[in-house]
DSSP file (Angstrom, degrees, kcal/mol; ACC not computed):
  #  RESIDUE AA STRUCTURE BP1 BP2  ACC     N-H-->O    O-->H-N    N-H-->O    O-->H-N    TCO  KAPPA ALPHA  PHI   PSI    X-CA   Y-CA   Z-CA
    1    1 A X              0   0    0      0, 0.0     2,-0.3     0, 0.0     3,-0.0   0.000 360.0 360.0 360.0 149.8  -66.3  -48.9 -185.1
    2    2 A X     >  -     0   0    0      1,-0.1     4,-1.6     0, 0.0     3,-0.2  -0.899 360.0-101.3-140.9 170.8  -65.0  -46.2 -182.9
    3    3 A X  H  > S+     0   0    0     -2,-0.3     4,-2.6     1,-0.2     5,-0.2   0.852 120.3  59.8 -60.3 -35.3  -62.8  -45.7 -179.9
    4    4 A X  H  > S+     0   0    0      1,-0.2     4,-2.6     2,-0.2    -1,-0.2   0.889 101.8  52.5 -63.8 -38.5  -66.0  -45.1 -177.9
    5    5 A X  H  > S+     0   0    0     -3,-0.2     4,-2.2     2,-0.2    -1,-0.2   0.916 110.5  48.8 -60.4 -42.4  -67.3  -48.6 -178.8
    6    6 A X  H  X S+     0   0    0     -4,-1.6     4,-2.1     1,-0.2    -2,-0.2   0.922 111.8  47.8 -63.6 -45.1  -64.0  -50.0 -177.5
    7    7 A X  H  X S+     0   0    0     -4,-2.6     4,-1.8     1,-0.2    -2,-0.2   0.879 110.6  52.1 -64.8 -38.5  -64.2  -48.0 -174.3
    8    8 A X  H  X S+     0   0    0     -4,-2.6     4,-2.0     1,-0.2    -1,-0.2   0.919 110.4  48.1 -62.6 -43.4  -67.8  -49.1 -173.7
    9    9 A X  H  X S+     0   0    0     -4,-2.2     4,-2.5     1,-0.2    -2,-0.2   0.863 108.1  54.3 -68.1 -35.3  -66.9  -52.7 -174.1
   10   10 A X  H  X S+     0   0    0     -4,-2.1     4,-2.5     2,-0.2    -1,-0.2   0.884 107.2  51.9 -63.9 -37.5  -63.9  -52.4 -171.7
   11   11 A X  H  X S+     0   0    0     -4,-1.8     4,-2.2     2,-0.2    -2,-0.2   0.905 109.0  49.7 -64.5 -41.7  -66.4  -51.0 -169.2
   12   12 A X  H  X S+     0   0    0     -4,-2.0     4,-2.6     1,-0.2     5,-0.2   0.929 110.8  50.6 -61.0 -45.0  -68.7  -54.0 -169.7
   13   13 A X  H  X S+     0   0    0     -4,-2.5     4,-2.9     1,-0.2     5,-0.3   0.925 108.5  52.1 -58.1 -45.7  -65.6  -56.3 -169.2
   14   14 A X  H  X S+     0   0    0     -4,-2.5     4,-2.1     1,-0.2    -1,-0.2   0.920 111.7  45.9 -58.5 -46.0  -64.6  -54.5 -166.0
   15   15 A X  H  X S+     0   0    0     -4,-2.2     4,-1.8     1,-0.2    -1,-0.2   0.931 115.5  45.0 -65.1 -46.3  -68.1  -54.9 -164.5
   16   16 A X  H  X S+     0   0    0     -4,-2.6     4,-2.3     1,-0.2    -2,-0.2   0.882 112.3  51.9 -67.3 -37.7  -68.5  -58.6 -165.5
   17   17 A X  H  X S+     0   0    0     -4,-2.9     4,-2.6    -5,-0.2    -1,-0.2   0.891 107.4  52.4 -66.8 -38.9  -64.9  -59.5 -164.4
   18   18 A X  H  X S+     0   0    0     -4,-2.1     4,-1.2    -5,-0.3    -1,-0.2   0.911 110.1  48.8 -62.4 -41.2  -65.6  -57.9 -161.0
   19   19 A X  H  <>S+     0   0    0     -4,-1.8     5,-2.1     1,-0.2     3,-0.3   0.902 110.6  51.8 -62.0 -41.2  -68.7  -60.0 -160.6
   20   20 A X  H ><5S+     0   0    0     -4,-2.3     3,-1.9     1,-0.2    -2,-0.2   0.907 105.4  54.4 -62.4 -42.9  -66.7  -63.1 -161.6
   21   21 A X  H 3<5S+     0   0    0     -4,-2.6    -1,-0.2     1,-0.3    -2,-0.2   0.791 103.3  57.5 -63.2 -27.0  -64.1  -62.4 -159.0
   22   22 A X  T 3<5S-     0   0    0     -4,-1.2    -1,-0.3    -3,-0.3    -2,-0.2   0.439 132.4 -90.6 -84.0   1.0  -66.9  -62.3 -156.4
   23   23 A X  T < 5S+     0   0    0     -3,-1.9     2,-1.0     1,-0.2    -3,-0.2   0.468  80.6 138.5 109.8   1.8  -67.8  -65.8 -157.4
   24   24 A X     >< -     0   0    0     -5,-2.1     4,-0.7     1,-0.2     3,-0.5  -0.706  30.0-171.7 -83.6 102.5  -70.4  -65.3 -160.1
   25   25 A X  H >> S+     0   0    0     -2,-1.0     4,-1.0     1,-0.2     3,-0.8   0.844  81.1  59.0 -67.3 -34.3  -69.5  -68.0 -162.6
   26   26 A X  H 3> S+     0   0    0      1,-0.3     4,-1.8     2,-0.2     3,-0.3   0.841  97.6  61.3 -63.8 -31.4  -71.9  -66.8 -165.3
   27   27 A X  H 3> S+     0   0    0     -3,-0.5     4,-2.5     1,-0.2    -1,-0.3   0.812  95.8  61.9 -64.6 -28.6  -70.2  -63.4 -165.3
   28   28 A X  H <X S+     0   0    0     -3,-0.8     4,-2.2    -4,-0.7    -1,-0.2   0.904 103.2  48.8 -61.9 -41.9  -67.0  -65.3 -166.4
   29   29 A X  H  X S+     0   0    0     -4,-1.0     4,-2.1    -3,-0.3    -2,-0.2   0.920 112.5  47.6 -63.3 -44.2  -68.8  -66.3 -169.6
   30   30 A X  H  X S+     0   0    0     -4,-1.8     4,-2.3     1,-0.2    -2,-0.2   0.867 110.0  53.2 -66.3 -35.0  -70.0  -62.8 -170.2
   31   31 A X  H  X S+     0   0    0     -4,-2.5     4,-2.3     2,-0.2    -1,-0.2   0.907 108.6  49.5 -65.7 -40.8  -66.5  -61.5 -169.5
   32   32 A X  H  X S+     0   0    0     -4,-2.2     4,-2.0     2,-0.2    -2,-0.2   0.900 110.5  50.4 -64.6 -39.6  -65.0  -63.8 -172.1
   33   33 A X  H  X S+     0   0    0     -4,-2.1     4,-2.2     2,-0.2    -2,-0.2   0.916 109.7  51.1 -62.3 -42.7  -67.6  -62.7 -174.6
   34   34 A X  H  X S+     0   0    0     -4,-2.3     4,-2.5     1,-0.2    -2,-0.2   0.899 107.5  52.7 -62.6 -40.9  -66.7  -59.1 -173.9
   35   35 A X  H  X S+     0   0    0     -4,-2.3     4,-2.3     1,-0.2    -1,-0.2   0.894 108.2  51.1 -61.6 -39.1  -63.1  -59.9 -174.5
   36   36 A X  H  X S+     0   0    0     -4,-2.0     4,-2.1     2,-0.2    -2,-0.2   0.904 109.8  49.8 -63.8 -40.7  -63.9  -61.4 -177.8
   37   37 A X  H  X S+     0   0    0     -4,-2.2     4,-2.8     2,-0.2    -2,-0.2   0.899 109.0  52.4 -63.1 -40.3  -65.9  -58.3 -178.7
   38   38 A X  H  X S+     0   0    0     -4,-2.5     4,-2.9     1,-0.2     5,-0.2   0.914 108.1  51.6 -60.5 -43.3  -62.9  -56.1 -177.7
   39   39 A X  H  X S+     0   0    0     -4,-2.3     4,-2.2     1,-0.2    -1,-0.2   0.919 111.7  46.5 -59.4 -44.5  -60.7  -58.2 -180.0
   40   40 A X  H  X S+     0   0    0     -4,-2.1     4,-2.5     2,-0.2    -2,-0.2   0.922 113.5  47.6 -65.7 -45.1  -63.1  -57.7 -182.9
   41   41 A X  H  X S+     0   0    0     -4,-2.8     4,-2.6     1,-0.2     5,-0.2   0.926 112.0  50.7 -62.0 -44.3  -63.4  -54.0 -182.3
   42   42 A X  H  X S+     0   0    0     -4,-2.9     4,-2.4     1,-0.2    -1,-0.2   0.905 111.0  48.6 -61.3 -41.5  -59.7  -53.6 -182.0
   43   43 A X  H  X S+     0   0    0     -4,-2.2     4,-2.5    -5,-0.2    -1,-0.2   0.917 110.9  50.3 -65.0 -42.5  -59.1  -55.5 -185.3
   44   44 A X  H  X S+     0   0    0     -4,-2.5     4,-2.3     1,-0.2    -2,-0.2   0.913 112.2  47.3 -61.5 -42.3  -61.7  -53.4 -187.1
   45   45 A X  H  X S+     0   0    0     -4,-2.6     4,-2.5     2,-0.2    -1,-0.2   0.900 110.2  53.3 -64.5 -40.2  -60.1  -50.2 -185.8
   46   46 A X  H  X S+     0   0    0     -4,-2.4     4,-2.4     1,-0.2    -2,-0.2   0.921 110.8  46.1 -60.7 -45.3  -56.7  -51.5 -186.8
   47   47 A X  H  X S+     0   0    0     -4,-2.5     4,-2.8     1,-0.2    -1,-0.2   0.904 111.4  52.1 -64.8 -41.3  -57.9  -52.2 -190.4
   48   48 A X  H  X S+     0   0    0     -4,-2.3     4,-2.2     2,-0.2    -2,-0.2   0.906 110.8  47.7 -63.1 -41.2  -59.6  -48.7 -190.6
   49   49 A X  H  X S+     0   0    0     -4,-2.5     4,-2.4     2,-0.2    -2,-0.2   0.938 112.9  48.4 -64.1 -46.5  -56.3  -47.0 -189.5
   50   50 A X  H  X S+     0   0    0     -4,-2.4     4,-2.3     1,-0.2    -2,-0.2   0.907 111.1  50.2 -62.4 -41.9  -54.3  -49.0 -192.0
   51   51 A X  H  X S+     0   0    0     -4,-2.8     4,-2.4     1,-0.2    -1,-0.2   0.895 110.0  51.2 -62.0 -40.2  -56.8  -48.2 -194.8
   52   52 A X  H  X S+     0   0    0     -4,-2.2     4,-2.1     1,-0.2    -2,-0.2   0.908 110.0  49.2 -63.6 -42.2  -56.6  -44.5 -193.9
   53   53 A X  H  X S+     0   0    0     -4,-2.4     4,-2.0     1,-0.2    -2,-0.2   0.901 111.4  49.6 -63.3 -40.8  -52.9  -44.6 -194.1
   54   54 A X  H  X S+     0   0    0     -4,-2.3     4,-2.1     1,-0.2    -2,-0.2   0.911 110.2  49.5 -65.1 -42.5  -52.9  -46.3 -197.4
   55   55 A X  H  X S+     0   0    0     -4,-2.4     4,-1.4     1,-0.2    -1,-0.2   0.866 111.1  50.1 -68.5 -34.6  -55.4  -43.9 -198.9
   56   56 A X  H  X S+     0   0    0     -4,-2.1     4,-0.8     2,-0.2    -1,-0.2   0.894 110.1  50.4 -67.1 -38.5  -53.3  -40.9 -197.7
   57   57 A X  H  < S+     0   0    0     -4,-2.0     3,-0.5     1,-0.2    -2,-0.2   0.874 110.5  49.3 -67.1 -37.0  -50.2  -42.4 -199.2
   58   58 A X  H  < S+     0   0    0     -4,-2.1    -1,-0.2     1,-0.2    -2,-0.2   0.788 104.6  59.7 -72.3 -27.0  -51.9  -43.0 -202.6
   59   59 A X  H  <        0   0    0     -4,-1.4    -1,-0.2     1,-0.2    -2,-0.2   0.724 360.0 360.0 -72.6 -21.3  -53.2  -39.4 -202.6
   60   60 A X     <        0   0    0     -4,-0.8    -1,-0.2    -3,-0.5    -2,-0.1   0.477 360.0 360.0 -76.1 360.0  -49.6  -38.0 -202.5
């Protein structure tokens, strides 16, 4: 996972949420799915950062 994946998913969320605000109920479902994907990507990035910090600390 990368920051670009996160940014891409945020863009998808933005588009779907705008459609939802205009009354497209199906877009609400897609927006919720996008939010779930954002949560997963963020967690994966968080773990990768923590692992990197741990490996640097062990190298010292």
